[in-house]
C-alpha positions as CSV (number, residue, x, y, z in Angstrom):
1,M,69.0,102.3,-30.1
2,C,69.2,98.6,-28.5
3,G,66.2,97.5,-27.3
4,R,66.9,93.4,-27.4
5,Y,69.8,91.8,-26.2
6,A,71.6,88.3,-25.8
7,L,72.9,86.9,-22.8
8,A,72.1,83.3,-21.8
9,L,75.7,82.7,-20.1
10,R,76.2,82.2,-16.5
11,P,77.9,84.8,-14.6
12,S,80.8,82.1,-13.3
13,V,81.2,82.2,-17.5
14,V,81.1,85.4,-18.3
15,R,83.6,86.1,-15.7
16,Q,86.0,83.5,-17.1
17,Q,85.9,85.5,-20.4
18,L,85.9,89.0,-18.6
19,E,89.4,87.1,-17.1
20,Q,90.9,85.8,-20.5
21,S,90.2,89.6,-21.2
22,Q,92.3,91.2,-18.9
23,M,89.5,92.7,-17.6
24,P,89.5,91.6,-13.8
25,V,86.6,90.2,-11.7
26,D,86.9,91.1,-8.1
27,S,83.1,89.6,-7.0
28,A,80.5,88.0,-8.9
29,P,77.0,87.2,-8.2
30,D,76.0,83.1,-7.8
31,D,74.7,81.8,-11.3
32,N,71.6,81.2,-9.4
33,D,70.8,84.6,-8.6
34,V,70.6,86.4,-12.7
35,R,67.9,85.4,-15.5
36,Q,70.3,84.0,-18.9
37,S,68.2,84.5,-21.6
38,Y,68.6,84.7,-25.7
39,N,66.1,87.1,-25.8
40,F,67.2,89.6,-22.9
41,A,64.3,92.5,-22.8
42,P,63.9,95.6,-21.0
43,G,62.8,94.8,-17.1
44,Y,65.1,92.2,-17.1
45,C,67.9,91.6,-15.0
46,G,71.4,91.6,-16.9
47,L,74.6,91.7,-15.6
48,V,76.8,95.0,-15.0
49,Y,80.7,94.8,-15.1
50,R,82.0,98.0,-13.1
51,A,84.5,99.8,-10.5
52,D,83.9,98.7,-6.7
53,G,83.4,101.1,-4.0
54,P,81.1,103.8,-2.6
55,D,78.7,105.7,-5.0
56,S,78.8,109.3,-4.4
57,G,76.3,112.2,-4.7
58,T,73.3,109.0,-3.4
59,S,72.0,108.8,0.4
60,T,73.9,107.6,2.8
61,L,71.9,104.1,3.2
62,Q,73.3,103.6,-0.5
63,N,77.2,104.0,0.4
64,Q,76.4,101.8,3.7
65,H,74.9,99.4,1.5
66,D,78.2,99.5,-0.7
67,E,80.3,99.6,2.5
68,L,79.2,96.5,4.0
69,G,78.7,94.8,0.2
70,T,76.0,92.4,-1.2
71,Q,77.1,89.4,1.1
72,N,73.6,86.9,0.4
73,N,74.3,87.4,-3.9
74,I,77.8,88.0,-4.3
75,T,81.0,85.5,-3.9
76,S,83.8,87.6,-3.6
77,V,87.2,86.3,-5.1
78,P,90.7,87.8,-5.4
79,A,91.9,88.4,-8.5
80,A,94.8,89.1,-10.3
81,G,95.5,91.8,-13.1
82,H,94.9,94.9,-11.1
83,M,97.6,97.5,-12.2
84,D,96.0,100.8,-10.6
85,G,94.1,99.0,-7.4
86,T,91.3,99.2,-9.0
87,K,88.8,96.3,-7.8
88,Y,85.9,95.7,-10.6
89,K,82.4,93.1,-9.9
90,L,80.0,92.0,-11.9
91,Q,76.6,92.7,-10.6
92,A,73.2,92.2,-11.3
93,M,71.1,95.2,-12.0
94,K,67.5,95.6,-13.9
95,W,67.3,97.3,-17.5
96,G,65.7,100.8,-17.6
97,L,67.5,103.1,-15.8
98,V,65.3,104.8,-12.3
99,P,66.6,108.0,-11.2
100,F,68.1,108.3,-7.4
101,W,65.5,110.9,-6.5
102,T,62.6,108.3,-8.0
103,K,60.0,108.2,-5.1
104,R,57.8,105.9,-6.5
105,N,58.2,102.6,-8.4
106,P,57.6,103.3,-12.1
107,D,55.5,101.9,-14.7
108,Y,56.4,100.1,-17.2
109,G,55.8,102.6,-20.6
110,S,57.9,105.3,-18.4
111,M,60.9,102.5,-17.6
112,L,61.5,101.7,-21.2
113,K,62.0,105.7,-21.6
114,T,65.3,105.1,-20.2
115,I,66.7,101.3,-21.8
116,N,68.8,103.9,-24.0
117,C,70.9,107.3,-23.5
118,R,71.9,108.8,-26.9
119,D,76.0,110.4,-26.8
120,D,74.6,113.5,-27.8
121,S,72.4,113.9,-24.9
122,L,75.9,113.6,-22.3
123,Y,77.4,116.8,-23.9
124,D,76.0,119.6,-21.9
125,D,76.0,119.8,-18.2
126,R,72.6,119.1,-17.6
127,G,69.8,117.1,-17.4
128,M,68.5,113.5,-16.2
129,W,72.0,112.7,-16.9
130,T,74.5,114.2,-15.4
131,S,75.4,112.8,-11.9
132,M,75.1,109.5,-13.7
133,K,77.9,110.3,-16.4
134,K,80.4,111.6,-13.7
135,K,80.3,108.6,-11.1
136,K,78.4,106.6,-12.2
137,R,79.9,104.6,-15.6
138,C,79.6,101.0,-16.3
139,I,79.9,98.1,-18.6
140,V,76.8,95.9,-19.5
141,V,78.1,92.4,-21.0
142,A,76.1,90.7,-23.8
143,Q,76.6,88.3,-26.2
144,G,74.6,90.2,-29.0
145,F,71.8,92.6,-30.2
146,Y,69.0,92.3,-31.5
147,E,67.9,95.3,-34.2
148,W,64.8,94.9,-36.8
149,L,65.2,95.9,-40.6
150,K,61.7,97.6,-41.4
151,K,60.3,96.7,-45.2
152,N,57.3,97.7,-47.1
153,N,57.3,101.3,-45.1
154,G,57.1,99.6,-41.5
155,K,54.9,96.9,-42.0
156,E,57.1,94.2,-42.2
157,K,60.0,94.0,-39.9
158,I,63.3,91.7,-40.4
159,P,65.1,90.8,-36.6
160,H,68.3,90.9,-37.5
161,F,71.2,89.3,-34.8
162,T,74.7,91.1,-33.9
163,K,77.9,90.0,-32.4
164,R,81.3,90.6,-32.4
165,K,82.9,87.9,-35.2
166,D,85.9,87.0,-33.2
167,G,82.7,85.2,-30.7
168,Q,84.2,87.6,-27.6
169,L,81.3,89.1,-25.5
170,M,80.4,92.7,-26.3
171,C,81.0,95.5,-23.8
172,F,78.2,98.1,-24.2
173,A,79.0,101.5,-22.3
174,G,76.3,102.4,-20.0
175,L,75.4,104.4,-17.0
176,Y,73.8,102.8,-14.0
177,D,72.0,104.4,-10.6
178,C,70.9,103.2,-7.7
179,V,67.4,104.6,-6.3
180,Q,65.4,103.3,-2.7
181,F,61.6,104.0,-2.7
182,D,59.7,105.5,-0.3
183,D,57.4,102.4,0.2
184,S,60.5,100.1,0.0
185,E,63.7,99.3,2.4
186,K,65.4,97.6,-0.6
187,L,68.2,99.3,-3.0
188,L,67.1,98.6,-6.7
189,Y,69.8,99.2,-9.5
190,T,69.6,100.3,-13.0
191,Y,71.0,101.1,-16.0
192,T,71.1,102.2,-19.4
193,I,73.2,101.4,-22.5
194,I,74.7,104.3,-24.6
195,T,73.3,104.0,-27.9
196,T,75.6,106.1,-30.9
197,D,75.4,106.7,-34.6
198,S,75.6,102.6,-36.7
199,N,78.9,102.3,-38.1
200,K,78.7,101.6,-41.9
201,Q,78.1,98.2,-42.0
202,L,74.7,98.4,-39.6
203,K,73.6,101.5,-41.7
204,F,71.4,99.8,-43.5
205,L,69.4,98.5,-40.8
206,H,68.8,101.5,-38.1
207,D,70.8,105.1,-38.2
208,R,71.7,104.5,-34.4
209,M,73.9,101.3,-32.1
210,P,74.6,100.6,-29.2
211,V,78.7,101.8,-28.2
212,I,81.1,99.1,-27.9
213,L,83.8,98.9,-26.3
214,D,86.7,96.5,-27.2
215,N,87.4,94.3,-24.2
216,G,90.3,95.1,-22.1
217,S,91.3,97.7,-23.6
218,K,92.5,101.3,-22.3
219,A,88.6,102.4,-23.5
220,V,87.1,101.0,-21.0
221,K,89.6,101.6,-18.1
222,T,89.1,105.1,-19.1
223,W,85.6,104.2,-19.0
224,L,85.4,103.0,-15.3
225,D,88.5,105.1,-14.0
226,P,86.8,106.1,-10.4
227,E,89.2,109.1,-10.6
228,R,87.4,110.5,-13.2
229,K,85.2,112.4,-11.1
230,E,83.8,114.9,-13.9
231,W,82.4,114.8,-17.4
232,S,85.7,115.5,-20.0
233,T,85.7,115.7,-23.2
234,D,88.5,112.0,-23.2
235,L,85.1,110.3,-21.9
236,Q,83.0,111.8,-24.9
237,S,85.2,111.0,-26.9
238,L,84.7,107.0,-26.4
239,L,81.7,107.3,-27.5
240,Q,82.1,106.1,-31.0
241,P,80.5,104.1,-33.7
242,Y,82.3,100.7,-33.7
243,D,85.1,99.9,-35.8
244,G,85.9,96.3,-35.3
245,E,84.5,93.8,-37.2
246,L,81.5,92.6,-36.5
247,E,78.7,89.3,-37.7
248,C,74.9,90.3,-39.0
249,F,72.6,87.9,-39.8
250,P,69.0,88.1,-40.1
251,V,67.3,85.4,-37.3
252,S,63.9,83.7,-36.5
253,G,60.7,86.3,-36.5
254,E,59.7,84.3,-33.3
255,V,62.4,86.4,-30.9
256,G,59.9,89.4,-31.1
257,K,57.7,88.2,-28.7
258,V,58.8,89.4,-25.3
259,G,58.6,86.0,-23.6
260,N,60.5,83.5,-25.9
261,N,63.6,82.2,-25.8
262,S,65.7,79.8,-27.5
263,P,69.4,79.1,-29.1
264,Q,68.2,79.4,-32.3
265,F,67.2,83.1,-31.6
266,V,71.2,83.9,-32.7
267,V,71.8,81.6,-35.6
268,P,70.9,82.7,-39.0
269,V,67.8,81.8,-40.4
270,N,69.3,80.5,-43.4
271,S,72.1,78.1,-41.1
272,A,72.6,74.6,-41.9
273,A,72.3,74.7,-37.6
274,N,69.3,76.3,-37.5
275,K,66.3,73.5,-36.8
276,S,63.5,76.1,-36.9
277,N,65.2,76.4,-40.8
278,I,62.0,75.0,-42.9
279,A,64.7,73.7,-45.5
280,N,66.5,72.1,-42.9
281,F,63.7,70.5,-41.4
282,F,62.6,68.5,-44.7
283,G,66.5,67.6,-45.4
284,N,66.6,66.1,-42.4
285,Q,63.5,64.1,-42.9
286,Q,65.4,63.2,-46.5
287,K,68.5,61.5,-44.1
288,M,66.7,59.5,-42.1
289,A,64.6,58.1,-45.0
290,K,68.1,57.4,-46.8
291,A,68.9,56.0,-43.7
292,K,65.9,53.7,-43.9
293,K,66.0,53.0,-47.2
294,D,69.4,51.9,-46.9
295,E,68.3,49.7,-43.6
296,G,65.7,47.9,-45.9
297,I,62.8,49.4,-44.5
298,V,61.3,51.4,-47.0
299,G,61.1,50.2,-50.7
300,R,63.6,52.1,-53.7
301,A,63.3,55.8,-53.7
302,E,65.0,58.0,-56.5
303,H,67.4,60.2,-55.1
304,D,68.9,62.8,-57.5
305,D,72.5,64.0,-56.9
306,G,73.7,66.9,-58.0
307,K,70.5,68.6,-57.6
308,T,69.7,71.7,-55.2
309,T,67.3,71.6,-52.4
310,D,65.2,74.0,-54.1
311,Q,65.5,70.9,-57.7
312,I,64.9,68.2,-55.4
313,A,61.4,67.3,-54.9
314,I,59.8,67.8,-51.2
315,K,57.6,65.4,-50.3
316,V,55.9,65.9,-47.1
317,E,53.7,63.0,-44.7
318,Q,50.2,64.6,-44.4
319,D,47.2,64.2,-42.4
320,A,44.8,62.1,-43.2
321,N,41.8,64.8,-43.6
322,E,44.4,66.3,-45.7
323,P,44.4,64.9,-49.0
324,R,45.9,67.6,-50.7
325,E,49.6,67.2,-51.8
326,T,52.4,71.0,-50.8
327,T,54.5,72.3,-53.0
328,N,57.8,74.4,-52.4
329,Q,57.3,77.0,-54.7
330,V,56.0,79.8,-51.6
331,Q,56.2,82.6,-53.5
332,G,54.2,85.5,-51.9
333,S,54.0,83.9,-48.4
334,E,55.7,85.9,-46.2
335,D,57.2,82.9,-43.6
336,N,58.2,81.1,-46.9
337,A,57.0,77.9,-44.8
338,P,55.6,75.2,-48.3
339,L,51.9,75.5,-49.3
340,P,49.2,73.5,-49.4
341,V,47.7,72.7,-53.5
342,P,45.1,73.9,-54.3
343,A,42.4,71.5,-54.6
344,P,42.1,70.4,-58.7
345,I,38.9,71.0,-60.8
346,F,38.0,68.1,-63.1
347,P,36.6,69.4,-66.1
348,S,33.9,67.3,-67.8
349,R,33.8,66.2,-71.3
350,G,31.6,69.6,-72.2
351,E,34.4,71.6,-70.3
352,G,33.8,75.3,-70.6
353,L,30.4,75.0,-70.2
354,K,30.7,76.0,-66.3
355,G,29.7,79.3,-65.4
356,I,27.5,80.0,-68.9
357,K,24.1,80.3,-68.5
358,R,22.1,78.1,-71.0
359,E,19.5,79.3,-73.6
360,R,16.1,76.8,-73.8
361,S,16.0,74.8,-76.9
362,E,13.3,75.0,-79.3
363,A,12.3,71.5,-78.6
364,E,12.3,72.9,-74.7
365,D,9.9,75.3,-76.4
366,D,7.9,72.8,-78.1
367,G,4.0,72.3,-76.4
368,D,1.9,74.1,-74.8
369,T,2.4,76.3,-72.0
370,A,-1.0,77.3,-71.0
371,S,-1.0,73.2,-70.3
372,G,2.0,73.8,-67.3
373,A,4.0,71.3,-69.2
374,R,7.2,69.9,-66.9
375,Q,10.8,72.0,-67.6
376,Q,13.6,69.8,-66.8
377,K,16.3,71.5,-64.6
378,R,19.6,71.0,-66.2
379,R,22.1,69.0,-63.9
380,M,26.1,70.1,-63.8
381,P,28.3,66.5,-64.3
382,G,30.2,66.6,-61.1
383,P,34.0,65.3,-61.7
384,G,32.7,61.7,-61.3
385,S,29.8,61.8,-62.9
386,S,29.0,59.7,-66.0
387,Q,26.5,61.6,-67.4
388,S,27.6,64.8,-70.3
389,P,26.2,68.1,-70.7
390,Q,25.5,67.7,-74.7
391,K,27.8,68.6,-77.0
392,R,28.3,71.8,-79.0
393,G,27.3,72.4,-82.4
394,T,24.8,69.5,-82.0
395,K,21.5,71.1,-82.1
396,A,18.1,69.3,-81.6
397,P,15.3,68.5,-84.4
398,A,13.8,71.7,-85.2
399,K,9.6,71.3,-84.8
400,K,6.7,73.6,-85.9
401,T,6.0,76.1,-83.2
402,R,2.4,76.5,-82.3
403,S,0.5,79.8,-80.7
404,A,-0.2,79.6,-76.8
405,T,-3.6,80.1,-78.4
406,S,-4.1,77.1,-80.8
407,N,-6.6,73.9,-79.3
408,G,-4.0,71.7,-81.7
409,S,-6.8,71.1,-84.0
410,A,-7.0,73.3,-87.7
411,A,-10.8,73.7,-89.3
412,K,-10.5,72.3,-92.8
413,A,-12.3,73.8,-95.8
414,S,-15.2,71.8,-97.2
415,P,-14.9,71.8,-101.4
416,S,-17.9,73.8,-101.1
417,N,-16.9,76.3,-99.6
418,Q,-13.8,76.3,-101.6
419,K,-15.6,76.6,-104.4
420,R,-18.1,79.8,-102.7
421,I,-14.7,81.6,-101.7
422,E,-13.0,81.4,-105.2
423,S,-16.1,82.4,-107.1
424,F,-16.4,85.6,-104.1
425,F,-12.9,87.0,-105.6
426,A,-13.8,86.5,-109.1
427,K,-15.7,89.1,-109.4
């Protein structure tokens, strides 16, 4: 499918490029009347190239509107190179087709269902596309389109940008329609992009891709021919996977948010021209530091010739409140950004004692427990503490233990009593 594309060129520039590809343009919107964006989303007004003339099968008001022309926003200039007398124009239309029979402006969710039209849905002469495929065929102009590569069962999505390798504009086969809502006097032109099976080059990315017609080719003239008012096998045969050379590469994930717009969205992530590339950013910092060194602003710095970006240590200016260093070893991070090194733990002389419950020694058991003797609490030394716990293998001097019922004084037997006891056992 095609749910996002890029068109950041003014209509005057698009017109010039199309005419250089033997696609004459008799009229085009003013440059300020059409949105230019590197992140073109459904609901935006894009540029559509089509044959000029009244649109059959629609309301009388629409035909009158086409005959008079949109004088406010379109400037007509004769174009050379017409072979069959057909005039072509660039027109601003809203992406997300709304059929002419619609009475009310649909919500955004309904519009998203018609941003694409499958080629296999045009085989039968029925369905919502019947009138459009016969008389309202168009070319949607773009610089390229985006698609997201799914990984880890869809949990991770990596945006990719696809464009023509020769740098020319992309011409998507499309359908358009014109509608006038009951509560409005204005005409609304909308369009859809036709999709087909992906070619071999893009199979890894998605199973569908837009139908791309070569600029100025016979296929374009056949597709836009206003004399072909019935659907035929000739028209259906044009809806094939693109067999030309394409260029596809991953781009910034910021393109995923509608509303973001940057020329970096159409630049490969790992390209030297991508300013958002982390490696390029720090590479520029190194160049600036080297320039300052040559000017004598900074002191001597070491430089390793012949090393790659990954092999050269990256130094990052840190906030005053962030004392931790930064490393370029970023395995496991999603965006491959440099990560802070965890705060180091400084072990004391008694390394290995932290986290182990300390047993009471015999020396601490010495004394009368009934007397409420104070027990000393063991303190763990910090990284900067000068105190250290007692080393392993060193035992406190052994002392005799006393009973809790002992009062500390043992009765001494007198000599006379000792004799009496001996004589008693002698009997």
